[in-house]
C-alpha positions in Angstrom: -13.5 -56.1 -28.5 -13.3 -53.7 -25.6 -13.0 -56.6 -23.2 -10.1 -58.0 -25.1 -8.3 -54.7 -25.1 -8.9 -54.4 -21.4 -7.5 -57.8 -20.7 -4.5 -57.2 -23.0 -3.8 -53.8 -21.2 -4.1 -55.4 -17.8 -1.7 -58.2 -18.8 0.9 -55.8 -20.1 0.8 -53.8 -16.9 1.2 -57.0 -14.8 4.1 -58.1 -17.0 5.9 -54.8 -16.6 5.4 -54.7 -12.8 6.8 -58.2 -12.2 10.5 -57.3 -12.6 10.0 -54.2 -10.4 8.4 -56.3 -7.6 11.3 -58.9 -7.9 13.9 -56.3 -7.2 14.3 -55.0 -3.7 16.2 -52.2 -1.9 19.3 -52.9 0.1 17.9 -51.2 3.2 14.7 -53.3 3.1 16.5 -56.6 3.2 20.0 -55.9 4.8 21.2 -54.0 7.8 24.3 -51.9 7.0 24.8 -51.5 10.8 25.3 -55.2 11.2 28.5 -56.0 9.3 29.7 -59.6 9.1 32.9 -61.3 8.0 32.6 -65.0 6.9 35.3 -67.4 5.9 34.3 -70.6 4.1 34.1 -72.8 1.1 32.0 -72.0 -2.0 29.3 -74.6 -2.5 27.1 -73.1 -5.2 27.1 -70.1 -7.6 24.0 -68.6 -9.2 24.8 -66.2 -12.0 21.3 -64.8 -12.3 19.4 -61.5 -12.4 18.5 -59.3 -10.6 21.4 -60.2 -8.4 24.0 -63.0 -8.6 24.5 -65.0 -5.5 26.7 -67.7 -4.0 26.6 -70.0 -1.1 29.5 -70.9 1.3 29.8 -73.4 4.1 31.1 -71.8 7.3 32.0 -73.4 10.6 30.2 -71.8 13.5 31.6 -71.4 17.0 30.6 -75.0 17.8 32.3 -76.4 14.7 29.0 -77.0 13.0 28.9 -76.3 9.3 26.4 -73.7 8.3 25.5 -72.8 4.7 25.3 -69.0 4.0 23.5 -67.4 1.1 25.4 -64.3 -0.2 23.9 -61.8 -2.6 26.2 -59.8 -4.9 25.6 -57.3 -7.7 23.9 -58.1 -11.0 25.8 -60.2 -13.5 25.9 -57.2 -15.9 27.5 -55.0 -13.2 29.9 -57.7 -12.2 31.1 -58.2 -15.8 31.8 -54.5 -16.1 33.8 -54.7 -12.9 35.9 -57.6 -14.3 34.1 -60.6 -13.0 33.0 -63.5 -15.1 30.6 -66.4 -14.5 33.7 -68.5 -13.6 35.4 -66.0 -11.3 33.9 -67.8 -8.3 33.8 -71.6 -8.3 32.6 -74.4 -6.2 35.4 -75.3 -3.8 37.0 -71.9 -3.7 38.1 -70.8 -0.2 36.9 -67.2 0.4 36.5 -64.5 3.0 33.4 -62.4 2.6 32.6 -59.0 4.1 29.1 -57.7 4.0 25.9 -56.8 5.8 23.6 -59.3 7.6 20.0 -59.9 6.5 17.4 -58.2 8.6 15.4 -61.5 8.8 18.0 -63.2 10.9 18.5 -65.9 8.2 22.0 -67.1 7.3 22.1 -64.5 4.5 24.1 -61.4 3.7 24.8 -58.9 1.0 28.5 -59.3 0.2 30.5 -56.1 -0.3 33.9 -57.7 -0.9 35.2 -61.2 -1.6 38.8 -62.1 -0.8 40.2 -65.3 -2.4 42.7 -67.6 -0.8 45.5 -66.0 -2.9 44.8 -62.6 -1.3 42.9 -61.2 -4.4 40.2 -58.9 -3.1 37.3 -57.9 -5.3 34.2 -55.7 -4.9 30.9 -57.4 -5.2 28.2 -54.7 -4.7 26.9 -52.4 -7.3 27.6 -48.7 -6.8 24.1 -48.0 -5.6 24.3 -50.8 -3.1 27.6 -49.7 -1.5 27.1 -48.6 2.0 
């Protein structure tokens, strides 16, 4: 019986730790001293926790299309800020301002998204604003 309790307790600890491990700090993954502005077409939107994200195709200096992965706030925060899961759609033309990933990958944390009609919305949660 003691062994069963020990296994159960260990399982509960591991389950509780998984979401904490899944979340990361802004500073660990992104560099606030490396701002980026990207203009492109939305190719995919993922309305998931702990952060929503979307992808855009951007033409580089050579005219080659490069897909960028852009992290934004959590769906819960975005909803409170006026976003919905359909605010950003595949095919939308957007300009994104944010901070580059430290890894050098085509990834950034988006702080603002400006739509083709000029509407500008904030995309970071308050604790992520840098």
